[in-house]
N, C-alpha and C positions, 0 to 999 in steps of 0.2 A: 504493499500500500504506500503510494507516494503522497507527499504533502506539498501544498503550495508554500506553506510556512513551516519550517522546522521548529523554530523556538519563537514564541511570542512573549516578549517581556512587558509586563504591565506594571505601572507605577503611578504614584501620586505626582501631580505637576510640580509641587514644591520640592520634591527630591531631585529634581533635575533642573532647578531654576537657580542660576548664578547672578541673575540680573542683566545678563548679556544674551542677545538673541542668537539662538543656534550655537551656543558656546561649546566647542569641541571637548573643553575640559570639565563639562558638567558631569556629575557622578554617574548618572545612568547611562549617558552617552559613552563615557570611559568604560564602564562595566560591559556594555554591549561589545565594544571593540576588543576588549581583552577576552571575553568569552568566545567571540568569533575566532580569534587567533588560537585559543586553547582547543576548541573543537576541531579546527582544521588540523592541528597537530595530533589529536587523538584519533580522529577518523580518517584523515587523508582527503576529505572532501570539504569544500567550503560550504558551511551551513547557510541556510536562509533564515536570518534573524530579523524580526520586525519589532519596533518599539510601539507600545500603545500606552498613552497617558490616560488618565482618568476621564478626559473629555474627548478622546478619539472615539469614534463610533465604529463598530464592526458588526456585520450581519451574522446571523446564525449559520449561514452557509459558509462564511469565511472561517468561523470557529470550528466547523466540521473538517477543515482542511489544514488545521494546526496540529503539529506533532506533539509539542510539549509547551507548557506554560511556565514561565518563571515570574514569580510574584516578588516585587522588591518591597519588603515589609518595613514599615516605619509607623509612627503614630498618625501621620497624615494619611497614609494608606488605610489604616484601620478605621479612620473616621470618615473616609470617603465612600459614600454609597455607590458611586460609579465603579470604583475599584472592586468592591465586594460583589456587585452584580456581574461583573466580568468573570470573576472567579466561579460564581454559581453557574453562569451560562456555559463556561468551558467544562466544568465538572459534568453537566448534563450532556454536553456534546460528546465528551470522552466515553461515557457509558461505562460498561463493565470491562475495562481494559485489563489485560494480563500484567501490564507494566504501570508503575507509577508515572503519571504524566503531568503532575503539578509539582513544581519545586519552589520552596520558600527561601528567599535570600534575606537575611536580616541586616538591613543597612544600619540600624541602630538597635540598641537592646530593648527587647520586649519580653516580659514574662509569658509563660504559656497561656495563662488566663487572659492576657491582654490581646492575644492574637485571635483572628477570626476563627470561629468554631471549625469551619471546614478545613483549616490548615493546622490546627493544633497537633494532630497526631503525626504530622509529617516531619521527617528529619530536617533540621534547619542548617543553613550554611552562613555562619556568622561572619560578616564582612566588615566588622568594625574593629577598632583598635582596642586591645586590652593591655593595660599596664599591670604586669603580674605582681609587682611590688605593692602597689596601692589598691589594686582591683578596680581602678577607675576605667570606664569604657567610653570611647569617643570615635567619631567617624574619621576615616582616613582623609588626609589632605595630600599626602605624598605616597603615591602608589609604588614607588620604587625605593622606599626607605628599607633599612634592615628589619624593621618591625613588620612592615607589609610583606616582606619576603617570608617571614615565618608564619604569618597568619592568613592574610588576604589571598596570596597566591596559592597556598596549600589548599585553602577551601575552594579556590577556583578550579584547581586540579581536580578535586573530589567531584565538584558539580559537573565539570565537562565530561568526566568518565561516566558519571551516573546518567546524564542526559544522553550521551551516546549509546549507553546500554538500553535505555528506555526507547529511543528511536529505533534501535535495531529490533527490539522485541515487537514494537508496535507495527513496524513495516513488514517484518518477516513472519510474525505470528508466533514466534517461540524464541527462547533464549538462545544465546550462542552456545555451541558445543562446549561442554565443561572442560576446562584446562586440565590436562593429564596431571594427576597428583600422584607422586611417587611415595607418599607417606601413608602410614596407617591412620593417622588422625586427619579427618576431613573437616570438622567444624570446631571453631575456636570461640570461646566467650571472652571477648575483649572488654573488660569491665569499664564502665563510664568513670571518669575521673573528676577531680576538682578542676576549677578553671585554670589553675597554674600549670596543668600538665596536658591541656587540650592539644597542643602542637605535637608534643612527643607521642601521644596516643595516635594522632593522625598519621605520623610517619610510619609507626609500627603497623597500623591498619593497612596502609597502601602497600607495604612490603609483603605482608601476609597474603593480601589479595592477589598480588602479582604471582605468588606461588600456588595459586589455585584454591586457597582455603575459603570456606564459607565462614563469614564473621557474624556473630550475634553479640548484642542486640541490633536488630536491623529496623527499629522503630523507636519513637520517643518513649522513654519510660514514664509510667503513670505518676501523677501527682499525689495519689493516695497510697499510704504505706501498704495496706493490705493487697491492693491490685498490683503495686509495684513488686512486692515480694512474689506474688503469683507469677508475674511475667518473667522475673529473673530466674526463678526455679524451673520454669518450663524451658527457657533458653539454655540454662545449664544442663538439664536432662538431655537436651539434643546435642550437647557438645561432649567432646572427649578431652578437652584441655581449657583451662582458663588462665588469663593473664590480668593482673591487677597492678596498677601504678598508683603509688601513694606519695603525695608531696606535702606542701605546706598548707594547702587549702583543705578544710574538713569536708567541704562539699555541701550541696543542697540538702535540706531536710524536708522530706515529704509530709503531707498532712497525716496526723494520727500517730506520730512517733517523735521521739527526740533524737533519733539516730540518722546519720547522713546516708545518702544513696550509696556512697563509697563503702561505708561500714556494713550496710545491709547486704550488699553484693558479696563481700568478703564472708560474712557469717553464713549466708545461704550456700555459698560455694563449699564451705567446710562441711556443712550438713550433707549436701549432695555427694561430696567425695566419700563420706562414710557409707552412704546408702549404696552407692555404686560398687564400692569395694565388697559389701556384703553380697551383692549380686554377681561378683567377680567380673565387673565391667571395668574397662580402662578409663582412668581419669586422673589428671594431674594438674597442679597449679604452680605458676611462677608468680611471686609477689616481689615487686621492686619498691624499695623505699628510697626516696631521694636523699643523697648525702647532705643536701643543703636545706636545713630545716630552721634556719634562724628566724624566719617569719611565721613559723607555725604557732598557732594558738595553743594555749594550755590543753584544750580539749583534743586537738589533734595530736599533741605529744602524748597524751594519755591513751588515745586510740592506738597509736604506734607502739607504745610500751606494752599494751595488751596483746598485740599481734606477736611480739617477740616472746612473751613469757606464757601465753595461753596455749595449752596443748591442743584444745579443740580448735582454736583459730588457726593454728598451724597445720591442722589435719590435711595430709596429702600435699603439702606445699613446700617449695624451696623458696626461702626468704633471702633476698639479696639486698645489700645497701652499698652500691658501688656506682661509679660513673655510668650514665645511661649507655654509652657506647659499649662498655663491658657487659652491661646487662643484655644488650641486643645480640652481642656475640654469644652469650650463653643461650639465649632464646633460639638462636639459629642452630646451635648444637643440638638442642632438644627437638627442633621442628623442621629445619630446612634441609633440602637435599644436599648430601655430601659432595655430589659431583658438581652441583651449582656452586658450592662454596669454594671448591678447588679449581674452578673454571679460570679464574685469573690467577696466574702464577705468582704466589706470594713472595717469591724471591727476586722478582724483577726490580729494576730501578723505578724511579718515579716517572709517572706517565703524564705527558702533556697532550691534551686533545686540541688539535688545531682545526677549527671550523672555518671552512672556506667553500666557495662555490666552484663548480667545474670550470667556469669561465676565467677563474683566477689561478688555474693550476700552475702555469708558468711563472706568474708574478709572485706566488708564495713560496717557490722552491728555495730561494736564499734563506728564508726564515726557517723553513724546515731543516735545512742543513745546519744552521746555527744552533738550533735546539739539540739536534743529534750530537753535534760536536761538543755540546756542553754536558753531555753524559745522560741525556734523558731519552726515554722511549717516546716515539711519536705515534699517535693514533689519528686517523683522518676519516672523514666521512666517506661512505660508499656511494659511488655513482652508477654502478651497474646493477642489474636486476630489477624486479618489479617494485612497485611503491612500497609494498609491505616489507620486502627484504631490506630495502634501503632504510626504512624507518626503524625496523628491528636492530640494524646495526647501529643506527644513531642512538637508540635508547641504551643499548649495551655499552656504547662509549661513554654516555652520560653517567652510568653507574660506576665506571671503573677508573676514570682519570683522577689525577692529583691536582693538576692545574689546567686551565683552559685558556685558549688564545683564539679570539675571533678576528679573522682577517677580512678587512673590507677593501676590496679592489674596485671592480667594475659594478658590483652589486649596489642596490639602492638601500635607503635607510630603513624600509619596510623589512628587508631581508635581515638586516642587522638587529632590529627590534625583536624579531622572531628568535633569533639565537640568544639574545639576552634573556628573553622569557624562558627559553629551554634550560638555561642555567639555573634560573629561579625555580623551575619545576623539577630539577634533578632529584631532590629528596623524595618526591612522589613516585619516581620510577625505581626506588629501592637502593639508593646509595647508602653505603655503610660507613662512610667517613666524611668529614668536612672537606669542602673545597679550599684548597690552600691559597689559591690566587686565581684571579681572572683578569685578562688583558684584552684590550681592543687595539688592533694595528691598522693604520691607514696612512697613505701619503697625503691624504686630504684633511681638511679640518674635522675635528671630532668634538667641538665645543658642545654639541647637543647631548653628549653622553657623559659629561664630566660629573654628574650627580647621581650615577647609577652604580656606585660601588665597583668601578672597573679601573684598572691601571690603564691610562690612556697613553698610547705610543704613536706619535706622528712625526712627520718630517720626511726627509729624503731617505733612500734605502739604507745607506751606511750608518746614518745617525740612528734610524729606527732599530737596526740590528743591535747597535751598542746598547740602546735603551732595553731591548729585549733581554740581552745577556744580563743586565742589571736586575731585571724583573726575575729571571731564572735563578740568580744568585740567592735570593731570598729563600728559595726552597732547600738550599743546602745548609742554611744557618740553623 
């Protein structure tokens, strides 16, 4: 089934109003551009995305030809009858679909009860800035800041993948063939966390999904303690492994209890572990406690102390308090395919991924030679094969490099922006280590990229190569 519109983004007028007519920097306009880029990367096809403000009209026949709807939630959206009518009209047009076709993007914080009833049970994609230290939340003004790289872009990666899957199911009538999974464990319960660990949870989630695991919960947890516990128990019964990340934040407390969602999940997981062992069913848990708890409340410290000393709370669990990267390595030892882990030769030198276009193959050669002579392994994009093979090679490279160099020769600024976005998305493709450095090289002016966390190298060839060598020297220190 083909659609005239793949994604319809509906929003309140004020959320895209900067006071300037057709301002390209307006929030929703920017969001549309970034989502379009991300979906192009995920699917290989340019999506048809249309913006619909609360005052734009659409006919019922038009909605029948929309694949997915993205709602940009804010207080203005919730208070707009036009926006809510659009949601209801699309929900009716979508009917009993096998896939979720409505997605909610939270432009600003809203509690579940503040959201429209039709959208409350859907997973949300929080696109606002969270200060972990203070807990203060605000809208992003700089989409290329380090804070945005950790939150905004990671959520955008999630949204793009989920929309792409929904469109596939809706068009084809069934889900994609399941990724071949080489492990005994198929379903993992990745526990919800406090707000301070949402990014870390997201990175682990994406890596596990890439390896073909089914992850639960796949829905918003209930606000009522009794219903929440029922949901958690049901999901854990369907799982054979659970992962719990515990940081400084105690987490949300549902109605009808004085215990947080984080604590309830851990308690129920311990109970399910004992029950499954009695039935001789396989089940295990990994609990990671953040080494940095200086901002933890007394209540959170008490909860963590209880986990350490309570035999029942520890039932079937391996408890670790180490750097997150070390924890992820242990998780991989428990879960991930040994052949995949050994795929990259661990004894090799540091790897530089040089991203360039085919039209610049001759122009980039001196830089490739300079990198290799400096003692680094160079990996490059693939240009042969079909689109899927080329993309698979690119994603593998994004997972495995230590430093990245983008070479801008004859290509345009749009191509460069896409590569910068790919580097931002790299954790979502399963990177297991931080990026040590990112550089952009061109003989032309690069002033437009100076605020994007890149080392800028420009000038004639000889001067640029010397600057490149200086950039590479930082990897050896």
